[in-house]
C-alpha positions as CSV (number, residue, x, y, z in Angstrom):
1,M,2.6,-52.7,-1.5
2,N,5.2,-52.8,1.2
3,K,7.5,-55.0,-0.9
4,I,7.3,-52.5,-3.7
5,K,8.2,-49.7,-1.4
6,Q,11.1,-51.6,0.0
7,F,12.4,-52.5,-3.5
8,F,12.7,-48.8,-4.4
9,R,14.4,-47.8,-1.1
10,K,17.9,-48.8,-2.2
11,D,21.0,-46.7,-2.0
12,N,23.0,-48.1,-4.9
13,L,24.7,-46.6,-7.9
14,A,23.8,-49.4,-10.3
15,F,20.2,-49.2,-9.1
16,G,20.1,-45.5,-9.9
17,I,21.5,-46.1,-13.4
18,V,19.0,-48.9,-14.2
19,L,16.1,-46.9,-12.7
20,A,16.9,-43.9,-14.9
21,L,17.3,-46.0,-18.1
22,L,14.1,-47.9,-17.4
23,M,12.1,-44.7,-16.7
24,S,13.4,-43.1,-19.9
25,I,12.5,-46.1,-22.0
26,L,9.1,-46.4,-20.4
27,T,8.3,-42.7,-20.9
28,Y,9.4,-42.7,-24.5
29,S,7.3,-45.9,-25.2
30,V,4.2,-44.3,-23.7
31,L,4.7,-41.1,-25.7
32,S,5.3,-43.1,-28.9
33,V,2.1,-45.1,-28.3
34,A,0.2,-41.9,-27.6
35,A,1.6,-40.5,-30.9
36,L,0.3,-43.5,-32.7
37,I,-3.1,-43.2,-31.1
38,F,-3.4,-39.4,-31.5
39,P,-1.4,-38.6,-34.7
40,E,-3.0,-35.1,-35.1
41,T,-1.8,-34.0,-31.7
42,F,1.8,-35.2,-32.1
43,S,2.2,-34.0,-35.7
44,S,3.0,-30.5,-34.6
45,H,6.5,-29.0,-35.0
46,Y,6.9,-28.9,-31.2
47,L,6.3,-32.6,-30.6
48,R,8.9,-34.2,-33.0
49,K,10.8,-37.3,-32.2
50,Q,13.7,-35.2,-30.7
51,V,11.3,-33.5,-28.3
52,L,9.8,-36.8,-27.2
53,L,13.4,-38.0,-26.4
54,L,14.2,-35.0,-24.4
55,I,11.0,-35.3,-22.4
56,S,11.8,-39.0,-21.7
57,V,15.2,-37.9,-20.3
58,F,13.7,-35.0,-18.4
59,V,11.4,-37.3,-16.4
60,N,14.4,-38.7,-14.6
61,L,14.9,-35.3,-12.8
62,F,11.8,-35.9,-10.7
63,S,13.2,-39.2,-9.4
64,F,16.6,-37.6,-9.0
65,R,15.1,-35.0,-6.7
66,M,13.1,-37.5,-4.7
67,Y,16.2,-39.7,-4.1
68,M,18.5,-36.9,-3.3
69,V,16.3,-34.5,-1.3
70,S,13.5,-36.5,0.2
71,L,15.1,-39.9,0.8
72,K,18.8,-38.8,1.1
73,F,20.0,-41.7,-1.0
74,E,23.1,-40.1,-2.5
75,K,24.4,-43.1,-4.4
76,T,21.1,-43.8,-6.2
77,G,20.9,-40.1,-7.0
78,R,24.4,-40.1,-8.4
79,G,23.4,-43.1,-10.6
80,I,20.4,-41.3,-11.9
81,L,22.4,-38.2,-12.6
82,A,25.1,-40.2,-14.4
83,A,22.5,-41.9,-16.6
84,V,20.9,-38.6,-17.4
85,F,24.3,-37.1,-18.4
86,V,25.1,-40.1,-20.6
87,L,21.7,-40.0,-22.3
88,M,22.0,-36.2,-23.0
89,V,25.5,-36.7,-24.4
90,M,24.2,-39.5,-26.7
91,Y,21.3,-37.2,-27.7
92,F,23.6,-34.4,-28.8
93,V,26.1,-36.7,-30.5
94,F,23.8,-39.0,-32.4
95,L,20.4,-37.4,-32.9
96,N,21.5,-33.8,-33.3
97,A,23.8,-34.8,-36.2
98,E,20.7,-35.4,-38.5
């Protein structure tokens, strides 16, 4: 348990970017599996594919706050923020064009 704690206590820009991307992918995967298991719940207009993508990006803001406010790891927080910014730009450029 201590090794896992030490692994996440890094102040590195690249670590923040990788962490944000992995969290987004993991969240979207979990939501997609839940949509397959519970199709009647996720068939609503409010839980479309685009909304699931936005939720998966939004989850990064919790880790951003933890790294910036609680741990004071500014470089990791900047990496998370950069990844969130890039993901949001990609969302509006590629998925909103449909």
